[in-house]
Each structure stands twice: as C-alpha cells, then as structure tokens.
matplotlib code that plots the C-alpha trace (Angstrom):
import matplotlib.pyplot as plt

x = [-9.1, -7.8, -4.1, -3.3, -4.8, -2.8, 0.4, -0.2, -0.9, -4.3, -6.5, -9.7, -10.7, -13.7, -14.5, -14.4, -16.7, -15.1, -17.3, -16.4, -17.3, -17.1, -19.9, -21.8, -21.6, -19.0, -16.5, -15.6, -12.0, -10.8, -9.3, -7.0, -6.5, -3.2, -2.4, 0.8, 2.8, 4.2, 8.0, 9.1, 12.8, 14.8, 14.6, 17.5, 18.6, 17.4, 13.8, 13.9, 13.7, 10.0, 7.5, 4.4, 4.6, 4.3, 7.2, 5.9, 7.8, 8.5, 10.7, 12.6, 13.1, 11.3, 9.5, 7.0, 3.6, 4.3, 7.7, 6.0, 3.6, 6.5, 8.4, 5.3, 4.7, 8.3, 8.0, 5.1, 7.1, 6.3, 8.6, 7.4, 8.1, 6.7, 6.0, 7.6, 6.0, 7.8, 10.9, 10.5, 8.9, 10.8, 10.1, 11.7, 12.4, 14.0, 14.2, 16.3, 16.9, 15.5, 14.2, 12.9, 9.6, 9.3, 8.9, 5.2, 4.4, 6.0, 4.2, 0.8, 1.6, 2.9, -0.1, -2.7, -0.9, -0.7, -4.5, -5.3, -3.3, -0.5, -2.6, -3.8, -1.4, -1.6, 1.1, 2.6, 3.3, 3.9, 4.6, 5.0, 5.4, 2.6, 0.6, 0.4, -0.9, -1.7, -2.0, -3.0, -1.7, -4.1, -4.4, -7.7, -10.5, -9.1, -10.5, -11.6, -10.2, -9.3, -11.0, -7.5, -7.1, -10.6, -9.9, -6.8, -8.7, -11.5, -8.9, -7.2, -10.5, -11.5, -8.2, -9.0, -7.0, -9.0, -10.4, -8.6, -5.4, -6.3, -6.1, -6.0, -3.9, -5.3, -3.2, -4.4, -1.8, -1.1, 1.4]
y = [-16.4, -14.8, -14.8, -11.4, -12.6, -15.8, -13.9, -11.7, -14.6, -13.3, -15.1, -13.5, -11.0, -8.5, -5.2, -1.8, 0.9, 4.1, 7.2, 8.8, 12.4, 12.6, 10.1, 10.5, 6.8, 4.4, 1.9, -1.3, -2.0, -5.4, -5.7, -8.6, -9.5, -10.7, -11.8, -10.4, -10.5, -7.3, -7.2, -7.5, -6.8, -3.7, -1.9, -1.2, 2.4, 2.8, 2.1, 5.5, 7.2, 6.2, 7.9, 6.4, 2.8, -0.5, -2.9, -6.4, -9.6, -11.1, -14.0, -13.2, -9.5, -6.3, -4.9, -2.2, -3.4, -1.7, -3.5, -6.8, -6.2, -5.3, -8.6, -10.6, -8.8, -9.2, -13.0, -12.9, -11.3, -7.7, -4.7, -2.6, 0.5, 2.3, 6.0, 7.9, 11.3, 13.1, 15.2, 14.9, 12.3, 9.2, 5.5, 3.1, -0.6, -0.6, 2.1, 4.7, 2.7, 4.7, 2.7, 3.9, 2.4, 1.1, 4.0, 3.0, 2.7, 6.0, 7.7, 6.4, 7.4, 10.9, 11.6, 10.6, 12.6, 15.7, 15.6, 14.8, 17.8, 15.8, 14.6, 11.2, 8.9, 5.3, 3.8, 1.3, 1.3, -2.1, -3.0, -6.3, -5.9, -3.5, -4.1, -1.4, -1.9, 0.6, -0.6, 0.9, -0.8, -0.3, -1.9, -3.9, -1.8, 1.3, 0.8, 4.4, 5.7, 9.4, 11.9, 12.6, 8.8, 8.7, 11.6, 9.9, 6.7, 8.7, 10.6, 7.4, 5.7, 8.7, 8.5, 4.9, 3.0, -0.2, -0.6, -4.0, -2.0, -1.1, -3.1, -2.6, -4.9, -4.8, -6.4, -7.8, -8.0, -10.4, -10.4]
z = [-2.5, -5.6, -6.7, -5.0, -1.7, -2.0, -2.7, 0.3, 2.6, 3.4, 5.7, 4.3, 1.7, 1.9, 0.2, 1.7, 0.2, -0.9, -1.8, -5.1, -5.4, -9.2, -9.8, -6.6, -5.7, -4.3, -5.4, -3.5, -3.0, -2.1, 1.4, 2.4, 6.0, 7.4, 10.9, 12.3, 15.5, 17.1, 17.2, 20.9, 20.7, 20.3, 17.0, 14.8, 14.8, 11.2, 12.3, 14.1, 10.7, 10.4, 12.6, 14.0, 12.7, 14.7, 14.1, 13.2, 13.2, 9.7, 9.3, 12.5, 11.6, 12.6, 9.6, 9.2, 7.7, 4.3, 4.0, 4.7, 1.9, -0.4, 0.4, -0.3, -3.6, -4.6, -4.0, -6.4, -9.2, -8.5, -8.1, -5.3, -3.2, -0.2, -0.9, 1.9, 2.3, 5.2, 4.9, 1.1, -1.1, -2.1, -2.9, -0.5, -0.8, 2.7, 5.3, 3.6, 0.4, -2.5, -5.5, -8.8, -9.9, -13.4, -16.0, -16.7, -13.0, -12.2, -15.0, -13.9, -10.3, -11.3, -13.6, -11.0, -8.3, -10.4, -11.3, -7.6, -6.6, -5.0, -2.0, -1.0, -3.0, -1.9, 0.4, -1.9, -5.7, -7.4, -10.9, -12.9, -16.6, -17.8, -14.5, -11.9, -8.3, -5.6, -2.1, 1.3, 4.5, 7.5, 10.9, 11.0, 12.4, 10.7, 7.4, 6.9, 3.7, 4.0, 1.8, 0.1, -0.6, -1.9, -4.1, -5.5, -6.2, -7.9, -10.1, -11.1, -11.9, -14.1, -15.9, -16.8, -14.2, -13.4, -9.9, -9.9, -9.7, -6.0, -2.8, 0.8, 3.1, 6.7, 9.5, 12.8, 15.4, 18.2, 20.9]

ax = plt.figure().add_subplot(projection="3d")
ax.plot(x, y, z, "-o")
ax.set_aspect("equal")
plt.show()
C-alpha cells in the first residue's frame, strides 16, 4: 500500500482503466477501496442540501463519502474541498461551508476546467504545498468513469499534470 492508500485507510488498491481520446489509448488510475457503514439515524437538516448521496457513518457522525475523503486527506496534511456543482459551483469543506483552495490548486483546476469546456471536473480537489490531487468518490461496482471525467483527465494530462495527481476512492457499504 502506498502513502495515499494508507492515509485513506484503504483496504486494497487496484487500477481502473480510462480511455483517453487524444492519444487513442488508456491510462490506469489508482483506485483505493474503503469499507464504510451506512448511517442509520436521522440526518441533520443541513444534509437535505445535498441530492442523491448516501450518508455514511464516520466517527459517530453522518457524512457523505466525499467529506470522509476530505477528513482523511486533512489528517494527512492536505487541504481539500468537494466541488459542489448544482445550483452554482463552489468548493465545500462541510455542507454549505465554502472554502477557497490554495492559489496554485485553484489555478490548475481552473485552467484544466476551461480547456475541458467546464465539464467533468473530478469531485475533490486537494492541495499540500505545491502538490495537487484530484479525486473521484464512487461506490464500489460503479467504477465507470464518465466521458466528461475522462475528457477532464485527458485534458489535465495533456497540460502536464501527472497521472499520479489523480485517484479514485471506492467505498463498499455494510449495514
């Protein structure tokens, strides 16, 4: 297990192939598997602001998968934000809590987004010093990368962003 996998508390790591149109071949993105438990209690009213997400239990609290990834990255020294894309775009650290990414991370994100025609940006943007990380959060078994997400990755790679700056965190739920 590499350092990112350890920070994420991954139980395993594998790669997921992504077809890249610009070069007519694929790239293999590291995917880290986490085991989670579904939240069984009532959800706070603030959770109603987020559509179509399963609430998971994390340290006794209900969190959406992306926020669990944020917490784990923060513990490893990263700044991180979930890119909310409904009702306007914003970067959230908590539901409704807007955070501004580091200037370098925001610049890379904005440049890739503009060249990818503002479609397909990855869920989570993280930064630590000069490092930038883009993460997708997906339930296990739904490892399909959309055409827009593949285009965003392809655009970033063509701009010189290393493949190691991309990761997928899959979650398997119990309960």
